[in-house]
N, C-alpha and C positions, 0 to 999 in steps of 0.2 A: 689552729692551723688546718685541721681537717675540715672545719666548717667552711673555710674560704681559702682554699689552697692558692688560688691566683693572687689574691691580695697578699698572702704570706710570702709567696715567692717574690713578688715585687718589693716587699719591705726588706727581705733578706738581700735581694740584689742591690737595692738602694743603700743598705748598710755596708755592703762590700765595696760598691763602686757606683757612684751616681751615673756614670756613663753606661754601665751594665743595665741599670734600671731603665734608662732612656731607650737603650737598644731594644729591650724586651717590650717596652710600650710601643715602639715604632714598628716592630716586627711581630705581628700577632702569631704567625706560624712558628717562629722560634719560641715564643712564650708558650704556645700550646704543646710544643715538643718537650719543653722543660717540665710542664705539668704532667704530661703523659709519662715521661721517663723517670719521674720522681715517685711514682706509685710503688707500693710494696710489691705488687705483682710483677712489674717490670724489673725491679731489683732482683727478684727471685729468678727471673728468666736469665738475666746477665750472669748470675752465679752458676746456674745450670750450664750455660754455654761455656763459661770458663772452665768448669769441672770437666766437661766433655773434651775441650781442647787440651787441657793439661793431661788427661788420661791418654791422649793419642800422641803427645809430643815426646820428643827424644829426651831421655833422662839428663842429657847434658845441657838442656835449656835452663837458663836461670829462673829461679822461682822467687815469688814475692816473699819478703820476710814475714809478712802477716797474711795468712789465708783465712778469709772469713768463710765459714761454711754454712751460715744460716742468715736469714732475715727475720726479724721479729714479725709478729702478726700485723702490726700497724693499728692496733686497737688502743684507743685512749684509756689509760688507767690499767692496762694489762699487767703493769709492773706489780700490782697487788697480788698477782698469782705467783710471784717469784720472790718477793721480799717479805720477810716477816716484820712484825711491828718494830722490833729493835733495829733491824737493818734500815727500815724506812725512816725512823727517827734520826739515826746516824747520818743518813744521806741528806735529810732536810737540814740538819744542823750544819753540815759541811757546805751545802749549797748556800745557805743563808750567810755564813761567814764569807764565802767567796764573792757573792753578788752584792753584799751590803756596801753601800756607798756608790754603786753604779745606778744610772738612770733606770735600767730595767728592773732593779730591785723595787723601786717605788711603784712601778707599773704592776709588777707581780703581786706586791703587797696589797694594792688596791683591788686586785682580783681575788684576794684571800688565799694566795699561794703561800705567803709567809705570814 
C-alpha cells in the first residue's frame, strides 16, 4: 500500500463501490486529494485541529463517544515494536481464522503473510 498508494486507493474504492473507483479515475484532482489527505501527516493535522476546537468549545457541546488521541507512525512493520512474540502469534492465528476461506486469504498466502 505504501509503495503504490494511488493503485491501493483505487483498489479500495473499487471494492467499496465501482462508481467510486470510476469517479476517482475520471477526476484526477479528487484522487490527488484522497491521496494527500490519507497521509499520516494529514491525519495528525486533523486530530490537532479537532483537539484545539474541542478545547475552545462549550462544555455542553456533544462529544464523540470515541476520541482518538494519536496516529501511528505509518511505518510498515512498526507493530514489532509494540507486540511481543506471543501477542504476534495470537494475532496471526486470529487473522488466519478470520480470513481463511476469503479470496484475500489466498492472495496474502501467496505473499507469505500466512
